[in-house]
C-alpha positions in Angstrom: -16.9 -10.9 -12.0 -14.3 -10.5 -14.7 -14.0 -13.1 -17.3 -10.8 -15.1 -17.6 -9.9 -13.5 -20.9 -10.1 -10.0 -19.6 -6.7 -8.2 -19.1 -7.3 -7.6 -15.4 -8.0 -11.3 -14.7 -5.1 -12.3 -16.8 -3.0 -9.9 -14.7 -4.2 -11.4 -11.5 -3.4 -14.9 -12.8 0.1 -13.7 -13.8 0.6 -12.2 -10.3 -0.5 -15.4 -8.7 1.9 -17.3 -11.0 4.8 -15.0 -10.1 4.1 -15.4 -6.4 3.8 -19.2 -6.7 6.9 -19.6 -8.8 9.3 -17.1 -7.2 10.4 -19.5 -4.4 11.9 -21.7 -7.1 14.6 -19.1 -7.8 15.0 -17.3 -4.4 18.4 -18.6 -3.3 18.4 -17.6 0.4 16.7 -16.0 3.4 17.8 -12.5 2.3 15.9 -12.6 -0.9 12.9 -14.0 0.9 13.1 -11.0 3.2 13.1 -8.6 0.3 10.2 -10.4 -1.4 8.1 -10.3 1.9 8.8 -6.6 2.2 7.7 -6.1 -1.4 4.4 -7.9 -0.7 3.8 -5.8 2.4 4.5 -2.5 0.6 2.5 -3.6 -2.4 -0.6 -4.3 -0.2 -0.4 -0.7 1.1 0.1 0.7 -2.4 -2.8 -1.2 -3.8 -5.1 0.5 -1.4 -3.4 3.9 -1.7 -3.7 3.7 -5.5 -7.5 3.4 -5.1 -7.4 6.7 -3.2 -4.9 8.6 -5.4 -5.2 6.9 -8.8 -8.9 6.2 -9.0 -10.5 8.8 -6.8 -7.9 11.5 -7.3 -7.4 12.2 -3.6 -3.8 12.7 -2.5 -2.6 11.4 0.9 0.7 12.3 2.4 0.0 10.7 5.7 -0.8 7.1 4.9 2.2 5.8 6.7 0.4 6.9 9.9 -2.3 4.2 9.3 0.4 1.6 8.6 2.0 2.4 11.9 -1.2 2.5 13.8 -2.0 -1.0 12.6 1.5 -2.1 13.6 1.3 -0.6 17.1 -2.3 -2.0 17.6 -0.9 -5.5 17.1 2.2 -4.8 19.2 0.3 -3.3 22.2 -2.7 -5.7 22.2 -0.6 -8.9 21.9 2.4 -7.8 23.9 0.8 -5.9 26.7 -2.7 -7.3 26.9 -2.2 -10.9 25.7 -4.7 -10.7 22.9 -4.6 -13.4 20.1 -2.7 -11.9 17.2 -5.5 -12.3 14.7 -8.0 -10.6 17.1 -5.5 -7.8 17.6 -5.0 -7.4 13.8 -8.8 -7.2 13.3 -9.2 -4.8 16.2 -6.4 -2.6 14.8 -8.0 -2.6 11.3 -11.4 -1.8 12.8 -10.0 1.0 14.9 -8.1 2.5 12.0 -11.2 2.2 9.9 -13.3 4.1 12.4 -10.6 6.7 12.9 -10.2 7.2 9.1 -14.0 7.5 8.7 -14.2 10.2 11.3 -11.2 12.1 10.0 -12.2 11.7 6.3 -15.4 13.8 6.8 -13.6 17.1 7.2 -10.3 16.3 5.5 -11.8 15.2 2.2 -13.8 18.4 1.9 -10.4 20.0 1.0 -9.0 19.9 -2.5 -5.6 20.1 -4.2 -2.7 21.3 -2.1 -5.0 22.0 0.8 -5.9 18.3 0.9 -2.2 17.3 0.7 -1.4 19.6 3.6 -4.4 18.2 5.6 -3.2 14.6 5.2 0.4 15.6 5.9 -0.7 17.2 9.1 -2.6 14.0 10.0 0.5 11.9 9.5 2.7 14.2 11.5 0.2 14.1 14.4 0.2 10.3 14.4 4.0 10.3 14.3 4.3 12.7 17.2 1.8 10.8 19.4 3.7 7.5 18.8 6.9 9.2 19.7 5.6 10.9 22.8 3.5 8.2 24.4 6.5 6.2 25.6 4.6 4.4 28.3 2.3 2.8 25.6 4.5 2.7 22.5 8.0 2.6 23.8 8.6 6.1 22.4 11.4 6.6 19.8 13.1 3.4 20.9 10.1 1.4 19.7 8.8 -1.9 21.2 9.0 -5.7 20.5 6.2 -7.5 18.9 5.2 -11.2 19.7 5.2 -13.8 16.9 2.1 -14.2 14.8 0.0 -17.3 15.8 -3.0 -18.5 13.8 -5.1 -21.6 14.3 -2.7 -22.9 17.0 0.4 -22.5 14.8 3.2 -19.9 14.9 4.0 -18.3 11.6 7.8 -18.7 11.6 10.5 -18.9 8.9 10.8 -17.1 5.6 8.8 -19.7 3.7 5.7 -19.4 5.9 5.8 -15.7 5.9 6.3 -15.5 2.2 3.2 -17.7 1.6 1.1 -15.6 4.0 2.1 -12.2 2.6 1.8 -13.5 -0.9 -1.8 -14.7 -0.2 -2.7 -11.4 1.4 -1.4 -9.5 -1.6 -3.3 -11.6 -4.1 -6.6 -11.3 -2.1 -6.1 -7.5 -1.8 -5.5 -7.2 -5.6 -8.5 -9.4 -6.3 -10.8 -7.4 -4.0 -9.5 -4.1 -5.5 -10.1 -5.2 -9.1 -13.6 -6.2 -8.3 -14.2 -2.9 -6.5 -12.9 -1.0 -9.6 -15.2 -3.0 -11.9 -18.3 -2.3 -9.7 -20.5 0.7 -9.7 -18.4 2.0 -6.8 -15.3 2.0 -9.0 -17.1 3.8 -11.8 -18.3 6.4 -9.3 -14.8 6.9 -8.0 -13.5 7.5 -11.6 -16.3 10.0 -12.1 -15.2 11.8 -9.0 -11.6 11.8 -10.2 -12.7 13.3 -13.6 -14.9 16.1 -12.2 -16.5 16.2 -8.8 -19.0 18.8 -10.0 -20.0 16.7 -13.0 -20.2 13.6 -10.8 -22.5 15.3 -8.3 -24.8 16.5 -11.2 -25.2 12.9 -12.3 -26.3 11.8 -8.8 -23.0 10.6 -7.4 -22.7 11.2 -3.7 -19.2 12.6 -3.9 -18.4 12.8 -0.2 -19.7 9.3 0.5 -17.5 7.7 -2.1 -14.4 9.7 -1.2 -14.9 8.7 2.5 -15.4 5.1 1.5 -12.2 4.8 -0.5 -10.3 6.6 2.2 -11.4 4.1 4.7 -10.7 1.1 2.5 -7.1 2.3 1.7 -6.5 3.0 5.5 -7.7 -0.4 6.5 -5.4 -2.1 3.9 -2.5 0.0 5.3 -3.4 -1.1 8.8 -3.5 -4.8 7.9 -0.1 -4.5 6.2 1.3 -2.7 9.2 0.2 -5.5 11.5 1.8 -8.1 9.3 5.0 -6.1 9.2 5.1 -5.7 13.0 4.8 -9.4 13.6 7.2 -10.3 10.8 9.9 -7.8 11.9 9.3 -8.6 15.6 10.0 -4.9 16.5 8.3 -1.6 15.6 9.4 2.0 15.9 7.6 5.4 15.1 9.8 5.7 12.0 7.2 3.7 10.2 4.8 6.7 10.6 7.3 9.3 9.3 6.7 11.7 6.5 9.5 10.1 4.5 7.7 6.8 4.7 4.5 8.3 3.4 6.3 10.0 0.5 7.9 6.6 -0.3 4.5 5.0 -0.5 3.1 7.7 -2.8 6.2 7.5 -5.0 5.7 3.7 -5.4 2.1 4.4 -6.7 3.2 7.2 -9.0 6.2 5.2 -10.3 4.2 2.1 -11.1 1.4 4.1 -12.7 -1.6 5.8 -11.1 -5.0 4.2 -11.7 -3.2 0.9 -12.3 -3.5 -1.8 -9.6 -0.7 -3.9 -11.1 1.3 -0.7 -11.5 1.1 -0.2 -7.7 2.5 -3.7 -7.2 5.3 -3.1 -9.7 6.1 0.3 -8.2 6.3 -1.2 -4.8 8.5 -4.0 -6.0 10.9 -1.6 -7.9 11.3 0.9 -5.0 11.7 -1.9 -2.4 14.3 -3.8 -4.5 16.2 -0.9 -6.0 17.9 0.4 -2.7 19.1 -3.2 -2.1 20.4 -3.4 -5.6 22.3 -0.1 -5.3 24.2 -1.0 -2.1 27.3 -1.6 -4.2 27.4 2.2 -5.0 27.6 3.0 -1.3 28.0 6.9 -1.1 26.5 7.3 -4.6 23.5 5.1 -3.9 21.0 7.9 -3.3 22.3 9.8 -6.3 21.8 6.8 -8.6 18.4 6.1 -6.9 17.2 9.7 -7.6 18.5 9.6 -11.2 16.6 6.4 -11.9 13.4 7.9 -10.5 13.8 11.1 -12.4 14.5 9.3 -15.7 11.4 7.2 -15.2 9.2 10.2 -14.6 10.7 12.0 -17.7 10.5 9.1 -20.2 7.6 7.1 -18.7 5.3 9.9 -17.6 2.2 7.7 -17.0 4.3 5.3 -14.9 5.9 2.0 -15.7 3.0 -0.3 -16.3 0.6 2.0 -18.2 3.5 3.3 -20.4 4.9 -0.2 -21.2 1.4 -1.6 -21.8 0.7 1.3 -24.2 3.9 0.6 -26.1 3.0 -3.1 -26.4 -0.5 -2.3 -27.7 0.9 0.1 -30.3 3.4 -2.4 -31.5 0.7 -5.1 -31.8 -1.5 -2.7 -33.8 1.4 -1.8 -36.0 2.0 -5.5 -36.6 -1.6 -6.1 -37.7 -1.5 -3.1 -40.0 
């Protein structure tokens, strides 16, 4: 377990402080809604960053796992009367088993072949959700019952903000501990060189499958929360554009940076809302902001800014 004075633990405490203090400055329900969406996206990105940033395995179909978790909750609670928490757990377990089976052949691929394999997986999930109208409502989507836990219904922006904030903090805490464990060191070895990692005794396929399953389960959990929060779900959540958006959040915040994934999710969730005043030029400005970040902050927001701070501190001591 990390000590309190280590940067990662300090970052976790800072994140908890931001989550706890943000309600003091959020003026209305709209801002709560954006904050809740930030938390949901950040939970997905924390897991996706494990796969891309630490293990070096690209995934262009992760929105599919998000959507499967959402539809599992929608179908099991709405059509079969399951308790929401049981449906959420069943969805996560089902996605975990599916990702475990699919990871075996897919993660044997490398580079752009791996990217195409995960892209194909996401497209298949999207097609199935669109075509199985009797089960999923097809392109029109389907309603999702309210989330009930321990005899209480989670309703209102304050309750949802608290729940999503707690899930995000726990996800980050678990991720940081995984990174600091022998599993995390094995993942970083795989990222550096799969051949060298195998020569040192690392079971490369096993660890790649493990991180793929963990990231898929986190996406499923976030998808279930989103479905209950939104009250409605459509196959658009499994689209290729949604997968690209998630990957962009990870890259923008900084790969191999857990807090970078959170910051990237926050920026790309908030930025479209902030640019609504530009109307027809919104996407142009949005693209320019992203392009400028990638040109001048090549390692991502958090690693680049952290490096600049460290360099200034060293210069001050010199």
